[in-house]
N, C-alpha and C positions, 0 to 999 in steps of 0.2 A: 169833728168825728174822733180825732185822737183823744181829746179830753174826755168825751163821753165813754170811749172804750176803756180808759183808765179807771173812770168812776165805776163802770160796770164790773170791771175786774176786781176793784177793791171791795165792792159789795158782795161779790161771789166768795172772796176769801174770808170776809167777816162772817158770812153765813156758814161756811164750812167749819170755821173755827168754833162757832157756837154749838155745833153738833157733837154728839158722843162719837166714839170710834165706830161703834156698830152702825150708827145712823149714816156716818160718812161712807162706809162700805156699801150700804144700800143705795145711796145717792150715786156713787161711782158706777156701780153695776147698772143702774137705771140709765145714766147718760151714755155708757158704752153700748147698751142695747139700742137706745135711740139712734146712736151713730151708725151702728150696723144696719138698722132698718132703713135709715136715710140712704146709705150706700146701695142697699138692695133696690130701692125704688127710684133713685135718681137716675134719669135717662140721659145718655150722652149721644149727640148727633154724630153718627159714624160716616156721614157723607162728606165730612170735612177732609180736605186733601191730606192732612197730616195723619188721619185715622182711617182713610179709605182702604189701605192695604191690610188692615187688621180684620176687616169684615170678611166672612167666608161666603156670604150670599146676600142677595138683596133683602132678604127677610131680616137681616141684622142692621137695618138703617138706624135703629135706635138700640142702645145697649146699656145695661146698668153699669154703674161705675165699678162695682165689685167684679163683674164679669170682664170688664175692660182691663182691669188690673191683672186678672188671671190670664187673659189673652196676651197681654204685653209680656208677662212673665214667661209664658210658653214660647213666645217668639224669641225672647232673649236667650233662653236655654237652648233652643234649636240652633241659633247662630253661634253660641259658645260651645256646642257639643256636650251640653250638660251643665249642671249647676257648678260654678267655680267654687274652690275651697273657701275663699274669703266670704262667700255669701251663705255658707252653711251654718246652722246653729251648732252649739257645742254638743247637743245630744245627737244630732245627725252625724257630726264628725266622729263621735265616739262609736256610733253604730257602724259607720262606714269602715273604721279601723278594725272593728270586730269582724265584719263581713270579709274584709280583705285577708285577715289572718286565717279565717275559716276557709276562704278560697285557696289560700296558699297551702293549708294543710290538705285540702282536697286534691290540689295539684300534686302535692307530695305523695298522697296515697295512690293517686293514679300512676305516678311515676314508679312507685315501688312495686306495682303489679306487673311492670314490664321488664323483660330481660332481653338481651341480644346485643348485637353490634349496631348501635344507633348512629345516625348522622345528625349533628347539631344544626339548628336552624336559627341561631341568634345573630343579631346585628353586632357590629364591632363594639368591643368593650370600652366604656368611657373611663377616663383616668380620674384620679383624685380620691374618690371613695368607692369601694367595691361593696355591692350589696351582698351580704352574707349573713348566715345564721349559725350560731354555735349549736351543735348537736351533741347527743350522748356520745361518749368515747366509743370509737369503733370496736374496741375489744372490751367493752364494759361487762359483757357476760362472762369473760374470763380474763381478768387483768394479769399481766405477767408478774411473776414474783421477783424478777430482776430487770435489768435494763433491756429495753427493746432495741434491736438493731435494724429491723426491717419492717416496713409497711408497704404493701403494694396492692393495687386494685386488679381484679381479674380482667383480662382483655375483652371479655364478651359478656360474662354473667355479672349480676349485681352482688358481687362478693369481694371482700377484702381479706388479705392475709397479713398476719403479724408473726414475727419470730424474734427470738432474743436469747439472752444468756441463761434463761431457765430451761434450756434444752428442749424447747417445744416449738411446734409450728401450728398455728390455729387459723381456721377459716370462719368468717362471720358473714351473715347476710346483711347488706346495708339497706336499712330503711329509714335511718335518721332518728328513730324513736326508741326502739329497743335493741336493734342490731343483734339478733339472736345468734348464738354460736352454732355453726354447722358441724364442725369436726375439729378435733385437736389430736395431734400425734406427739409422742415423746421419743426423743432420740437419746439413748443412754450415753452418758459421758460425752455429749456432743453439743456444747454451747454454740448456738448458731451465729456465725459472723455475718452471713448474707444468705437470703433466700429469694428466688425469683421464679415467676411463672414462665413456662415455655410459651412460644408464640400462639399456639392453639389453645393454651390454657388447660391442657389435660395433665401436665406434669409440673412438679416444683423441684428446682435444683437448689440444694443447700450446702454451704461450706462452713467450716469451723476455723479455729485459730491455730491449732497446734500441728496438724499433719495434712497430708495430701488426700486423705479419705474424704469423699463427699457422697451425699445421698441424692437419689432421685426418687421422688414420691409420685407414683402413678395413681392419680385420683380416680381414673376410670375403673381400675382393677383393685384399688385399695391396697396396693403393695408399696413397701418401702425398700428400694433397691440400693444396697451399698456398692460404691465403686471404689475398690481398694487400690487398684493400680491402673495407671493410664499408660498405655504403650507409647513410648517415645517421650515421656515427660520426665525430665531430670530435675525435679524440684523437691525440696524438703517438705513444703507445705503449699496448699492452695487456699487462698482466701478470697481475693477479688476476682470477679468474672463478669462478663456481659453476654447475654443471649443475642445472637445476630437477628436482624429483622426478618430474615427468611426462615428462621427457626432451625436451620440445619447444623449450626455449629455454636460452640462456646468459645469466647475469647478469654483465656486465662492470663492473669497478670502474674508474672514470675518475678524472681529477684534479679538484680543487676541489669534492669532495663529490658528484660525479655517479655515478649508477648507470644503466647502459644495458641494456635487455632486447633481446637479439638472438635471432631465430628460427633454429632449426637447419635448417629446410627451405629458406628463401630467403637466409639469411646476411645479413640486414639488421636494423637497429635499428628497432623499432616503437614504443618508448616510453622515456622517461628520467625519473629521479627525482633529487632533489638534497637534500643535508643541509648544515648549516653545518660548515665545517672539512673535514678530510681523512678518508676512510674507512679504517679499520684492520681491520675484521672484518665479514663478511657471513655470514648463516645463513638457510636456508629453514626454515619450519615443516614438520612431518612430512608434511602434505598439500599443501604448495606454495602454499597460499593467501596466506600472509604471508611477509614478508622482514624479518629483524632486521638492523640495521646499528649498528656501534659506531664512534664518531668518535675522532679523536686527542685531543679535549678531554674524552672520557669521557661523551659524550651518546649515549643509545641511542634509535634511531628504529624504529618498527614500521610497515611499509607493507602496504597491500592490493595484491596483485599484479594483480587484475582492474581496479581503478579507478585505481591508482597514487596513492592518497591516503594521507596519514600518519594512522594510526589512534591512535597515542600516541607520547609522547616523554618521556623522563625521564633524570636524571643518575645514572650508575653510582655507587652509594654509596661515598663516600670516595676516588673515583678522580680523580687529577690528569691522567694521560695513559693513554688506552686503547691496547691492543695487539692484542687478539684476541677472538673470539666463537665459540660453538658452541651448537647446540640439540639436545635429546635427541630420539630417534626416536619416543618415546611421547607427545610433545607436552606433557610435564610440566615440563621444566627448561630454563633458559637460563643459560649461563655466560659471564661477561665477564672478560677478563684485563686486567691493567694493567702499566705499566712498573715498578711497585714489587714485582711478583711476586705480588700478591694476586689471587685468582680468586673473584669473587662469583657464587654460584649462586642464581638467582631462580626463582620459580614463574611459568611463562608466563601463567597465568591472572591472577595479581596484576599482572603487567606490562601486561596489556591493560586492567585496570580502574582502576589507581591511577596518579596522577601522580608519586608519590614512593614506589615500592615498596621494601620492606626485603628484603635478601637472606636466604634461608634459612640460608646459611652463608657466611662469608668464609674461604676456604682460604688459609692463609699458609705453606705448606710450601716455596715457592720464594723465594729471596732476590734473584733477578735477574728481568728482564722475562719475563712469561708470554706467550710468542710462539705457542704451539701448544696447542690444546684439541681434544679429541675424545671424544664419548660412544660407548660400545659399543652394538651394535644392541639389546640388551635394556635399555638405560638403567640398568644396575647398576654401571657403572664410568665414571668420568671420567678420561681420561688428560690430564695437563698437563705441559708441558715448556718449557724456555727454551733458546734457541740461544746464549745469552751465556755459558754455563758448562758444563763437562763434568759428566756424570752428573746433570744438573738435570732429571730426569724423575720423575714420581710417578703412581701409580694410586690414585684416590680411590674408596672404596666409597660407593655410593648405596643407600639414603637416609641412612645414618649420617653421611656426609661425613667419614669418617676415612680416613687414608692406610694402605694396606697396608704393613706394616713390613718385609716381605722383598723389596721392589722399590724401587730397584735394588739389586743385590748389590754392596756396597761393597768386597768383598775384591779385586775386579779390575775394571778399566775395560772396559766393553762399549759403552756408549751414546755416550759422548763428547758432542758438541754436536748435539742433536736438532733437525731442521728440519721434520719432518713425522711425523704419527702416524696409524695406522690399525688397525682391527680387521677380521677376516674376517667374512663375512656372518652367521655364527652364533656369533661371539666365540671360536671354538676357537683362533685364533692372534692374536697382537698383534705389530706390527712398527713400526719407526721408521727414518727416514733420517738418517744422521749426517754429520759433517764429514769423516770418513775415507773416504767412498765406500762404506760398508757399510750393510746393512739388517739389524740384529740381529733375530732372530726368536724368539718365545717361544710355547710351547704352554700355553694356559690349560686345565688339566686338569679344572676344574669343568664346562666345556662339552664335550659329547660330539661335536657336529657341527662341521664346518669353518666 
């Protein structure tokens, strides 16, 4: 039989070679049609124990081979939860990618139609690679003519604010596609050092470089209110400040290690605290009951806001010169940056209990001074950056303390020198202020809400 099979095959090849190309195509189509017809009429016994489960009723005691193949394919897909990617054709894979991108855009459009204070419903963030999409710059509708110093998302609305040395504060609607400008105000001879929303999002506080004058912009009434003098404040200038979590006070950073608590209602200083050396970083605890300060000498102080007493004091591990500080929203972590680019992450609980706490992790992915630190609202990401070098920004996964390998994208420059970092209220977006007057915007796809 094997010999006869070889002879038959040789005869078929000789016959095909004797035909023209057009005749070969006709023969091929004919044999394929005969094969399809044979599949259609060939009946398979479905009472066999290996095929019995594929029959849906007694009427399917006999089934064509073609229908049996379709039934087995359906059974396989049902067991696998759909067609696996390796079984898809190239065309189907291409269409699926297109559909996924369309669905993503539709999800984004649905997201952009919502405003308000959302609660995220995502599972824990995986480490390694973060799913993200580069969007149009947040301030693309009105780029700054000079360096940006501030970018901040509104606490409840889908709005982002930028401010900088061009003496302006601008508000943009965040949709990830066009980011239209809502409003822009100009502050005469007032290059903005820092601007920050109030807790309720109805006001913006802005400070400059040279004097102690600062502005309060009331967005509800559309008024810009200058605050020329602050009762009880003996400082030549006011630059750094933090808004307390309860929204009732500002924490002003003064010279010679002073911290001043200013009430928002009366605009007067009600108490002051002092550390040794100059202050380089301030952070409130999540409930506002404590304040963490980092000194230029690398000493960390923990203050009680109610009594103004120092609860603990320790030296940042291995730090020669401190530069920045951030506290996580869940009350678990405290990050301290240094001029060497090292960022130490501590447990807040250990910082309260021990005089010499050891960091949970020393992050050494920056080679220049770590000037900006920010935890995302879910405390799963720590953003770190240095304004001393281009593209010196990293996103660190918490709690593995490993850097996401796909940020920044080194193929082309986007970030440049970062001066400020911020996440949207539910971590759906991330942005930063750079030295080119732009606020690059990234959509973090792991988080569903703004």
